[in-house]
N, C-alpha and C positions, 0 to 999 in steps of 0.2 A: 504494500499500500504506500501511496504518498501522501497520505494526509493522516491517519492513525497511527502516531508512533510505536514501533515496536521494541521490545525490551526481552532478550532472552538469556537465561541464567545458566542454560546448559547447553553449551555447544563446544566442538571441538575446536577447528582452526579456521574461523569466518573470514580471514584475509585469503588463504589458500582456496577456500571453497567460495570466493569470488563474492562474499557477502557484504563486503566493505571494502574502502581502499585502503585502511591501514588501521593498527590497533589503538593510534594515538589519534586518528582522527577519520572516524568511519566514512564522514563524506555521505552518508546515505540516511535515510528515514528509520536507522535501526542500530542498537546498540546492546550491551548487555554484559555477561562474563564468560570468559572461555572457561572450558572443561580442562584444557591443557593435558589431556591425556597422553598425546604424542610424547610430552616431556618426561613422562614417568614409565614410558615402555619400556627402557634400559632396566630400570629399577625391578620391574616384573620379571624379566629375565633373571636378573639376581638371585631373588628369591626362588625361581623353579629350580635353580642350580643348587641353591641352598637346600632344597627339599629332597631333591635327586642329584647328588653331587656325580653320579656317573653317567648324569643324563646323556643321549646321543642324538635323540629326534625329539623335537618340542612341536605336537600338533597345534595349528592356529586357526580359530574358527573366525572368520570375519565375512562383512558384507563387502564384496566386490564391488558394489554399485556406487557405495560411498566413499567420497576422496578421502576422508579421515580414517576410514577402516583400511584402504590401499597404501596409505601412507605408515599406518603403524605396521603394517605387514613389512614394509620394507626397511623401516627402523630395527625391526626384530631382524631380519634377514643381516641386516649391515652389523647388528652388533654380535649376534650370535656367531658371525663367520670367525670374529676373534676368538670364542670361546669353543669354537671346533661342535658347535651344534647345530643340527641340520633342522632347518624350519619345514615343518609338512602342512601346507595351506589346505584348508577346506573354505571355498567359498559357498556361502549358505546364502539363499533369499526367499526360503520356504521352510515349513516344518518338515516336508518331505527330506530336502536337501540335508537338515540337521540329523534326522534318523541314519539317512546313507552315510553321513560323514563318522557317525560312531561307529557304523557296521564295518565299515573300513580302517578305524582305527583300531577296533577291537581284532580284525583280520591281519593287522601289521603289528600288532602288540604295542602300540604306542603307550606309553607310561604317563604321560600328563598332556592336557590341555589348557591353553590361554585363549579364552573367550575374548576378542577385540569389542569393546563395549561401543555400537553405536545405535541409530535409533530402533533398527531391525531386531539386532540380537537384543536389544532390552525388550522388546516388544514378545520376545519368545522366551525371555529367561527362565520362568518357571519351566516350561518343557525341556530347556536345554538342560538345567540342571538335575531334573527328574531323570531325564534318560543318561545323563553323565553317572549319576550315582547308581542306576540300575547296571548299566555297564561296566561299573567299579574302575571307572576312568577319574583320576582326582583333575580337577580344573582350578585355576586361578583367573582373575579378572581386575577390574579396576575400583567398581563400585561397593561399598560395605554390603548392599542388599544381596548382592550374589554370594557372601560369605553366610549370610543369614539363611540360603536357599541351598548352603551344602558346597559352597567353594571351599578349598582348604585353606586358601589366602587370598585376600583383595588388598591393592595398594592403590591409591589415587585420592583426588581431592575431597577433602570433606564436604559433602552436599548441603549442609544445613545454611554454613555462611555464603553459600553461592546465591541462595534465595535471598537471603538477607542483602547482599550486595544489590542485587537486581531490584528488591524493594527500594532499596535506596536510589537507584537511578530512575526507577518510575517518581519516586517523590520529588525529584531532580526535574524532570520533565514536567508534573504537573504544576512545579512553581515557575516555569517559563523557558526551562534549559531545552536547547535543541538538542535530539538525540545524535545527529551528525557530528556536534561537538562534543559529546560525551565519550571519552576514551574507552576502549574495551579494557575490561577489568580482568586481571588474572588472579587464582586462587592464591590464597598464602597459607592455608592450613591444609595438611595433607595427614592421611591416616593408614595404619597399618593394620588390619583386623585378620585374626587367626581362629579357624574353626576347628579347635582340636579335636571334638567329637567325630566330625568328618575324617579328620586326618586318621584317627586311632581306627574309625571304620573302614576306612580305604588302603591301613597299613601303611601310612605315610608317618616317617618318623621327622616330627618339626625340631630342627635344630634348637638348643637353649637360647643361643643369641638372638634367634628369631623371635621365639616366645618373650624373650625379655625386652624387646624392641616393640612389641605391639602396643598398638594403641587400646585395643581390646582383645579378650579372648573369649570365644564362643565353647563352653565346656559342655 
């Protein structure tokens, strides 16, 4: 819209996606808070290696139609190359794709999955978690809600502060500020959530240092 201002509190990279001109000056009737999941991608790979030190292959479930999903896969490949871990991608666009992906992971004896969080995978997160647990394939992701659903570990921005910042931007606009002049904000608070119950049920040993660094433990 060119008339009603838009504020988005959960987006990945609005510049690369072509939504705004720059983080400092959006230049359009749109502003908000970047999810910044791409910046935390290498950290999730680090935690995957901590959970499985002898890891050789990491499955990555992503939506190939989403720019942020494709970019996170690229970052994982670049980072994994240094650790000699092979990235096994699964491009999913539907629930049937998800089921087929897990069948392939089981057949190939893949030991752990990273779910790239985008709009499509978020919409299917309950089903992804249920199928993963049934297949006995541990998974990790970005947002803590995945840990609540059964992910062994999640690391990413804390969501509540993002929405508070989004509300603050709405307040500024209602007081006369123009969205095109309000810089895209970035998260300041990140959290590591470890689901010890899921890890125990899946036979994953969580290192003591990971447990000690966790912001929240699900027992």
